[in-house]
Every structure is written in structure tokens, then in C-alpha cells.
C-alpha positions in Angstrom: -36.1 -18.4 5.7 -36.3 -17.2 2.1 -38.6 -19.3 0.0 -37.1 -21.4 -2.8 -39.0 -19.3 -5.4 -37.1 -16.2 -4.3 -33.7 -17.8 -4.2 -32.9 -16.7 -7.8 -33.4 -13.1 -6.8 -31.0 -13.5 -3.9 -28.5 -15.3 -6.1 -28.7 -12.5 -8.7 -28.0 -9.9 -5.9 -25.0 -11.9 -4.6 -23.7 -12.2 -8.2 -23.7 -8.4 -8.4 -22.0 -8.2 -5.0 -19.3 -10.5 -6.2 -18.7 -8.4 -9.3 -18.3 -5.2 -7.2 -21.5 -3.6 -8.2 -22.3 -2.7 -4.7 -25.0 -0.1 -5.2 -27.2 -2.5 -7.4 -26.6 -5.4 -5.0 -27.6 -3.3 -2.0 -30.8 -2.1 -3.7 -31.8 -5.6 -4.7 -31.1 -7.0 -1.2 -33.0 -4.1 0.4 -36.1 -4.9 -1.8 -35.8 -8.6 -0.9 -35.7 -7.7 2.8 -38.7 -5.5 2.4 -40.6 -8.5 1.0 -39.2 -10.8 3.7 -38.7 -8.7 6.8 -36.4 -10.2 9.5 -35.0 -12.9 7.2 -31.6 -13.4 8.7 -29.9 -14.7 5.6 -31.0 -11.6 3.6 -30.1 -9.3 6.5 -26.6 -10.8 6.8 -25.9 -10.3 3.1 -27.3 -6.8 3.1 -25.2 -5.9 6.2 -22.1 -7.3 4.5 -22.9 -5.3 1.3 -23.2 -2.1 3.5 -19.8 -2.9 5.0 -18.2 -3.5 1.6 -19.6 -0.1 0.4 -18.0 1.6 3.4 -21.4 2.3 5.0 -20.2 1.2 8.4 -23.0 2.7 10.5 -25.7 0.9 8.4 -23.7 -2.3 8.6 -23.3 -2.0 12.4 -27.0 -1.3 12.9 -28.1 -4.3 10.9 -25.6 -6.7 12.3 -26.5 -5.5 15.8 -30.2 -6.2 15.1 -29.4 -9.8 13.9 -27.0 -10.5 16.8 -29.4 -9.2 19.4 -32.2 -11.4 18.0 -29.9 -14.4 17.4 -27.1 -14.1 19.9 -25.8 -17.6 19.1 -25.1 -16.6 15.5 -21.4 -15.9 15.7 -21.2 -14.6 12.1 -23.5 -11.7 13.0 -21.4 -10.8 16.1 -18.3 -10.9 13.9 -19.9 -8.6 11.3 -21.0 -6.2 14.0 -17.5 -6.2 15.6 -15.9 -5.5 12.2 -18.2 -2.6 11.5 -17.6 -1.1 14.9 -13.8 -1.5 14.4 -14.0 0.4 11.1 -16.0 3.1 12.8 -13.1 3.5 15.1 -15.0 2.0 18.0 -12.5 -0.8 19.0 -13.6 -1.0 22.6 -17.2 -1.6 21.6 -16.0 -4.2 19.1 -14.1 -6.0 21.8 -17.3 -6.0 24.0 -19.3 -7.6 21.2 -16.8 -10.4 20.7 -16.4 -11.0 24.4 -20.2 -11.2 24.8 -20.2 -13.8 22.1 -17.4 -15.8 23.8 -19.3 -15.7 27.1 -22.1 -17.5 25.3 -19.8 -19.8 23.4 -16.4 -20.2 25.3 -13.7 -21.4 23.0 -15.5 -20.5 19.8 -12.6 -20.5 17.3 -14.2 -17.9 14.9 -14.8 -15.4 17.7 -11.3 -16.0 19.1 -9.8 -15.5 15.7 -11.7 -12.3 15.3 -10.5 -11.1 18.7 -6.9 -11.9 17.8 -7.4 -10.0 14.5 -8.7 -7.0 16.4 -5.7 -7.1 18.7 -3.5 -7.1 15.6 -5.5 -4.2 14.1 -4.9 -2.3 17.3 -1.1 -3.1 17.1 -1.3 -5.2 20.3 0.9 -7.8 18.6 1.9 -9.8 21.7 -1.8 -10.2 22.5 -2.5 -11.3 19.0 0.3 -13.9 19.1 -1.0 -15.2 22.5 -4.6 -15.5 21.2 -3.5 -17.2 18.0 -1.3 -19.6 19.8 -4.3 -20.6 21.9 -6.2 -21.1 18.7 -3.5 -23.5 17.4 -4.4 -25.7 20.3 -8.1 -25.5 19.5 -7.8 -25.8 15.8 -4.5 -27.5 14.9 -3.8 -27.6 11.2 -5.3 -24.2 10.4 -2.8 -22.4 8.2 -4.4 -19.0 8.6 -3.8 -19.0 12.3 -0.1 -19.8 11.8 0.1 -17.1 9.1 -1.5 -14.6 11.6 1.2 -15.4 14.1 3.8 -14.8 11.4 2.4 -11.4 10.5 2.4 -10.3 14.2 6.0 -11.5 14.6 7.0 -9.6 11.5 5.4 -6.4 12.8 7.5 -6.9 16.0 10.6 -7.1 13.7 11.1 -10.7 14.5 11.2 -11.8 10.9 13.3 -15.0 11.4 10.6 -16.3 13.8 7.9 -15.1 11.5 9.4 -17.1 8.6 9.2 -20.4 10.7 5.4 -19.9 11.2 4.9 -18.8 7.6 6.7 -21.9 6.3 4.5 -24.1 8.5 1.4 -22.3 7.2 2.4 -22.9 3.6 3.2 -26.5 4.2 -0.4 -26.9 5.3 -1.8 -24.8 2.6 0.6 -24.5 -0.3 -2.0 -23.2 -2.8 -3.0 -20.0 -1.1 -1.2 -17.2 -3.0 -1.5 -14.6 -0.2 0.6 -16.8 2.1 3.3 -17.1 -0.5 3.2 -13.4 -1.1 3.5 -12.6 2.6 6.5 -15.0 2.7 8.1 -12.9 0.0 8.0 -9.7 2.1 9.4 -11.6 5.0 12.3 -12.9 2.9 13.0 -9.5 1.6 13.0 -8.0 5.1 15.6 -10.7 6.1 17.8 -9.7 3.2 17.3 -13.0 1.3 16.8 -11.1 -1.8 16.9 -13.7 -4.6 14.5 -15.9 -2.8 12.3 -12.9 -1.9 12.0 -11.6 -5.4 11.2 -15.1 -6.7 8.5 -15.5 -4.1 7.2 -12.0 -5.0 5.9 -13.5 -8.3 2.9 -14.8 -6.2 1.5 -11.2 -6.4 0.4 -12.2 -10.0 -1.6 -15.2 -8.9 -5.3 -14.6 -9.9 -6.3 -15.4 -6.4 -4.6 -12.2 -5.1 -7.5 -9.7 -4.9 -5.8 -6.9 -6.8 -3.7 -9.0 -9.2 -3.8 -7.7 -12.9 -5.7 -9.4 -15.7 -4.4 -8.9 -19.3 -5.7 -9.9 -22.7 -2.1 -10.4 -23.9 -0.8 -13.3 -25.9 2.8 -12.4 -26.0 5.2 -14.9 -24.4 6.6 -13.9 -21.1 10.3 -13.1 -20.9 12.1 -15.8 -18.9 15.5 -14.2 -18.5 17.0 -15.2 -21.8 19.4 -12.7 -23.6 17.5 -9.6 -24.9 19.8 -8.5 -27.7 17.3 -9.5 -30.3 14.1 -8.9 -28.3 11.6 -6.2 -28.3 10.1 -6.4 -24.8 6.9 -4.9 -23.5 7.0 -3.8 -19.8 3.6 -4.2 -18.4 2.2 -1.7 -15.9 1.1 -2.9 -12.5 0.3 -1.6 -9.0 0.1 2.1 -8.2 2.0 5.1 -9.5 4.4 5.0 -6.5 5.3 1.4 -7.4 5.9 2.4 -11.0 8.4 5.1 -9.8 10.0 2.5 -7.5 10.4 -0.4 -9.8 11.0 1.9 -12.8 14.6 2.2 -11.5 15.3 -1.0 -13.4 14.1 0.4 -16.8 17.5 2.0 -17.8 19.2 -1.4 -17.5 16.5 -3.1 -19.5 16.8 -0.5 -22.2 20.5 -1.0 -22.4 20.2 -4.8 -22.7 17.2 -5.1 -25.1 17.0 -4.4 -28.8 13.8 -2.4 -28.1 11.6 -1.6 -25.2 8.0 -0.5 -25.0 6.8 0.7 -21.6 3.1 0.7 -20.6 2.3 3.2 -17.9 -0.2 5.4 -16.2 -1.3 8.2 -18.7 -0.2 10.8 -16.2 3.4 9.6 -16.5 3.8 9.3 -20.2 5.6 12.6 -20.8 7.8 12.2 -17.7 8.9 8.7 -18.7 9.3 9.7 -22.3 11.7 12.5 -21.4 13.6 10.4 -18.9 13.8 7.2 -21.0 14.2 8.6 -24.6 15.4 5.3 -26.0 12.1 3.5 -25.1 8.6 3.8 -26.5 6.2 5.0 -23.8 2.5 4.2 -24.1 -0.5 4.9 -21.9 -2.3 1.9 -20.6 -5.9 1.1 -21.3 -7.2 -0.1 -18.0 -10.5 -0.6 -16.2 -10.9 -1.9 -12.6 -13.5 -4.6 -11.9 -13.8 -5.3 -8.2 -10.2 -4.9 -7.1 -8.7 -6.4 -10.3 -7.2 -4.1 -12.9 -8.0 -5.3 -16.4 -5.5 -4.2 -19.0 -6.5 -4.1 -22.7 -3.9 -4.2 -25.5 -5.9 -3.1 -28.5 -3.4 -0.2 -28.7 -0.5 -2.5 -29.3 0.7 -2.7 -32.9 0.8 -6.1 -34.5 3.5 -5.7 -37.1 7.2 -6.7 -37.4 8.2 -3.8 -35.1 5.9 -4.7 -32.3 7.0 -6.4 -29.0 7.7 -10.1 -29.1 7.8 -10.8 -25.4 6.6 -9.1 -22.2 7.4 -8.8 -18.5 5.6 -7.1 -15.6 7.4 -4.1 -14.2 7.8 -5.4 -10.7 9.2 -8.7 -12.0 12.4 -7.0 -13.2 14.3 -7.6 -9.9 13.6 -11.4 -10.2 14.3 -11.5 -13.9 17.7 -9.8 -13.3 18.4 -12.2 -10.4 18.9 -9.2 -8.2 21.1 -9.6 -5.0 21.3 -5.9 -4.1 25.1 -5.7 -3.8 25.1 -2.4 -5.7 22.5 0.4 -5.8 20.2 0.3 -8.8 19.7 4.0 -9.4 22.2 5.9 -7.2 21.4 9.3 -8.7 17.8 8.7 -9.7 16.7 8.0 -13.2 13.8 10.5 -13.9 14.3 13.9 -15.4 11.9 16.8 -14.7 11.0 19.4 -17.4 13.8 22.0 -17.4 11.4 25.0 -17.9 9.2 24.0 -15.0 12.2 23.3 -12.8 13.4 26.9 -13.6 10.0 28.3 -12.7 9.7 26.5 -9.4 13.3 27.3 -8.6 12.6 31.0 -9.0 9.3 30.8 -7.0 10.9 28.8 -4.1 13.9 31.2 -4.1 11.5 34.1 -3.4 9.6 32.2 -0.7 12.7 30.7 1.1 14.9 33.7 1.1 18.1 31.7 1.0 16.9 28.9 3.4 17.0 25.3 2.4 13.5 24.1 1.3 12.2 20.8 2.7 9.0 19.2 1.3 6.8 17.5 3.8 4.0 14.9 3.4 2.4 13.5 6.5 -0.9 11.8 5.7 -2.7 9.8 3.0 -5.6 11.1 1.0 -7.4 7.9 2.0 -7.5 7.6 5.8 -9.1 4.6 7.3 -8.5 3.2 10.8 -6.1 0.5 9.4 -4.1 3.0 7.2 -4.0 5.8 9.7 -1.3 4.1 11.8 1.2 4.3 8.9 0.9 8.1 8.7 2.2 10.1 11.7 -0.1 12.9 12.8 1.4 16.4 12.7 1.9 16.4 16.5 4.8 13.9 16.1 6.7 16.2 13.7 8.1 18.6 16.3 11.7 17.5 16.1 11.8 18.2 12.3 9.5 21.3 12.3 11.6 22.9 15.0 14.7 23.2 12.7 14.5 26.9 12.3 16.8 27.5 9.4 14.6 25.4 7.0 11.7 26.6 4.9 9.0 23.9 4.9 6.6 23.3 2.0 3.5 21.1 2.1 3.3 18.3 -0.5 -0.1 17.3 0.7 -2.7 17.2 -2.1 -5.7 17.5 0.2 -7.0 20.3 2.5 -4.2 20.5 5.1 -5.0 24.0 6.5 -5.9 22.6 10.0 -2.6 20.7 10.3 -0.6 23.7 9.0 -2.2 25.9 11.7 -1.6 23.2 14.3 2.1 23.1 13.3 2.4 26.9 13.8 0.6 26.7 17.2 2.6 23.7 18.5 6.0 24.4 17.1 6.1 27.9 15.7 6.7 26.4 12.3 5.5 27.9 9.0 4.5 25.3 6.4 4.0 26.9 3.0 1.1 25.8 0.9 1.8 26.4 -2.8 -0.8 27.6 -5.2 -1.4 26.7 -8.8 -0.3 23.0 -8.7 -2.3 19.8 -8.7 -0.2 17.8 -6.3 -2.3 14.7 -6.8 -2.4 14.3 -10.6 0.1 16.7 -12.3 3.2 14.7 -12.1 5.1 16.9 -14.5 4.8 19.9 -12.1 5.2 17.8 -9.0 8.4 16.3 -10.5 9.8 19.8 -11.2 8.9 20.9 -7.7 10.5 17.8 -6.1 13.7 18.3 -8.2 14.1 21.8 -6.8 13.6 20.8 -3.2 16.6 20.3 -0.9 15.0 17.3 0.6 11.7 15.5 1.3 10.5 13.9 4.6 7.5 11.7 4.3 6.0 8.3 5.0 6.2 5.8 2.2 4.1 7.5 -0.5 4.0 8.1 -4.2 5.5 11.6 -3.6 8.4 10.2 -1.7 9.2 7.7 -4.4 9.0 10.3 -7.1 11.4 12.6 -5.2 13.9 9.8 -4.8 13.5 8.7 -8.4 14.5 12.3 -9.4 17.6 12.1 -7.1 16.2 14.4 -4.4 17.3 13.4 -0.9 14.4 11.8 0.8 13.8 10.5 4.3 11.0 8.0 4.6 9.6 7.7 8.1 8.1 4.3 9.0 6.6 2.9 12.2 8.4 -0.5 11.7 11.0 -2.1 9.6 9.7 -2.7 6.1 10.7 -4.9 3.2 12.4 -2.6 0.6 16.0 -3.8 0.2 18.6 -1.7 1.9 22.3 -1.0 1.5 23.4 0.5 4.8 20.8 3.1 5.7 19.7 3.8 2.1 17.4 2.0 -0.2 19.1 -0.3 -2.7 16.7 0.5 -5.5 16.1 4.3 -5.0 19.2 5.1 -3.1 18.4 8.8 -2.6 16.0 7.4 0.0 17.0 7.0 3.6 14.6 4.9 5.6 14.1 5.6 9.3 12.3 3.0 11.4 12.5 2.6 15.2 14.1 -0.2 17.3 10.6 -0.9 18.7 7.7 -0.7 16.3 5.4 2.2 16.5 7.8 4.6 18.3 7.2 7.7 16.3 9.1 9.9 18.8 12.3 8.0 18.1 11.6 8.1 14.4 11.3 11.9 14.3 14.3 12.5 16.5 16.3 10.4 14.0 14.6 12.2 11.0 15.7 15.5 12.5 19.3 14.2 12.7 19.2 13.2 9.1 17.9 16.6 7.9 20.6 18.4 10.0 23.2 16.2 8.4 22.0 17.4 5.0 22.5 20.9 6.3 26.0 20.1 7.6 24.9 20.5 11.2 25.1 18.3 14.3 22.1 18.1 16.5 21.9 20.4 19.5 
């Protein structure tokens, strides 16, 4: 055990860890461990720091050493199992947890971890069964009820999920994440006013990525805006700004003046599209997971904003019920000269064929995220539409997938030169505006295309929360969402996506 005299060093390392300064924390913990070899407390913290830094092999090795030496220490077994899971070794992770349960049958922490692993592997019925067993062992645990609710929602059984979510919140009303999860369930059920009200929980400081602002302006509470200059505060990612930005034209119509804070990469696009608003780049730094927004750039005179609202709070502020589409034809406007340039280039490439943009995977692939991005092998029903010209909208190295598409389906996917598809939203907007359609998972690029009015099919492995009117999104209604009757059935999804694309072309399926 670490001596009391060394405790301040450990506390200092843990303070760095809590502030997200992972490299410094790991270095200090490693020095402490060198001075006190085999100390399980230091080892556990260092293994956890390795895991937080994404160094899963080092985390797994250290947790394994602790667990082998101290097999009754369940926290070490859990850490080892999580590291193995994130290395993609789920079977090994299960073996570690089952070994722990053989030593301590009914251990609720190990059972909860096993249930979580089942959820991670999309074995939702198993996750529900294990969590229901846990409710009998640990009645009154809100997190177990919430986990059942999440698994039910994944199975598209949202009404049942809401029952468990409400039980969890009754036991633990102060946990913001429970209230935020409830918001998504309400939105999926079509209870939109309640859902948007509950979505305000995302701003709770306890939410890991909630924004922090040094802003003293009062928050707009829905009162008339005719004499207000309102600041719309940026939040979340670029794709969310495209999505919720659909409400900005209405806000501009109703307010005396509007200043919009946004990602610096979007300033010119928003300024062109929303000429009656003032567009300003945010000043932001990220500490841990929290974005911290600084407003030193904001003027402090009679023409400055006198209230503010977060961008994603606009549906709640407008008491949205989604009876009518928000932006039926899109609301963004690409640069005309760049549109002309891309039109000429694609015309030469496509030779009269319709051009469909494709996006199939995220730039950040982890075991948990990968399941939302269908691998190229699933895309056959779309890629086999011979009369289309397909263009890659991927911003990473996709040469292997492009070659695979050619081998498997005889499909040519064009990779365009001279465009930064990750950061140059001016060029990407012009390109998307010229396309005849886009097929993609729910991504920034898909939301941008739809916000420009380009027909977009979003493919999803299960029903998701964005409000719908028929088979189109209520907010960006150029988007058609395709999700299967049974979650995870990508084959069904791509057969339906093919049907949608053929409908764009005025063709029935063969």
C-alpha cells in the first residue's frame, strides 16, 4: 500500500487525470509505480489512465497482471474485460468476466459488466435478461433499469423502454444522463413537445460533453422577439449545426436582430445562406470532454445581443410539434462559382449519368462506433445500379474499399482530387449541391447535403430519434431515413435504399 507520505503525489496525478491531461498523469503514475512496484492502487490508476488514453494493450496487460495476482479484486477483472473489449476481443472479455463470476457467483458488478458487454455486442435480449436478474439482486439500482430501457430502445420497443426509464428516474431524478436518454425515447415515440423539453438535459454540467460558457446574457425564454437581439450559441458538432440550423431562418424572421456563433469553417457558408444575420466564429477550447466557449469577441454596446439561446434548444423554444416540415427545400446556399466548377467536372466524369455521393464509414472507427457504419460488403444493392455514377465522399483513405467495391460488384466509385472533404465545407457544399443524391449513414456530410436541399438517404441499423413526417425527416426533409423492421438488418436496409435511389431515377426495382 502506498505510504501516506507519497499520497500527495498520487493525488496530484489523479488531479491531472481528471482534467484530461492524460500524458502527464500516466508519466507521474508510472514514476510512482517504479518507486512502489506491485502497488495495486497505483497499478489500477495507471491501467485506467492507459485505457483513457486509448492504449488498450497496455491497459489490458496491467489489469491482467493485477487480476492474476489478486483474482478476488473484481475491479481489476472489469478493467481487463473492458480493455479486451476495446481491442475487439469480446470472447476473451467474456471469459475474464465468467472467471470472476466463478470465484464470486452473483457479484453484481461483474454481472453488470457482462450485461454491458452483451449490449455492446448487440445481444440485446441477453442484456435485458442479465439486467433483469440484477434487479432481483440489487433492487433500487436506477442504472440497471436504465440499461434495460436502452436495450429495449435498441430493439425498437420504445414504449416499454419508457416505462423502465421512468422507473429509473423516479429512483434517481438528479442524474442528467437518464433524463437525456428519456428525451431520445420520447422523440422516437413521436411525443415531440415532451421530448424537446427533456432534451434540455443535455446542457446539464453533469453531461460529459456539455458546453461551458463565460456568458452573462439572459437566456431567451420564448417571449416575443420583435425587440430582441438574440445570440444563438454554438454547440455539439458540425453535423448538429447543419441539422438544428434549419430553425435559423424562422428565428431571423421573428427577431429584431440575430447573431449566430458557429464553427470557423462554416462562417462564409452561413453568411451567404443567412444574409440577414451576423455570423461570428466561436472562440472555443476543449477541456476533458467539455467545450469551453469564450465571448471576448462579443461587442458590449447598444447594438450587441441582449439575450441568448443554444442552437439545439430552438425546437423547444418554438414549442415544436412537427406537423409541418421545418426546411422543406433546405436552407443553405453553396457558392455559385464553385457549384459551376463542380457541375462541369462531374458532367465530364459522369457522361450524362446521375451522380450519387456515397459515404460509408466514419473517420473515427472504434468497436462501439463501427456498428453504425455499414462495411462496403453490404452496399451491393446500391452499387449494382448500373446507370449511376458513384462518387466517394469519404475524407480518409478509401482506396481499399473502392477496390473491393469493384471486385465484389463491378462498381466504379470515383475519388475526386483537389478537395478537402473533411474541412473545406465551402467546396463540399458546392459538390453536394451538384449531386443527384447522397446515400450515407447519419453523418455531417449527409446533414450538409440535406440542408442544401439535395436528396439524401440516411441508412441506419435501427430506428433513431430524429422526428419524421412520413418517411422523411421533419427538420431536414430532403432526408429519407431507412431503418429495418429488425435492428441490425443491413441487408434489408440496402435493398430499401436501392428502391429509394431507383425511385429518384424514375425506375421500379427489377
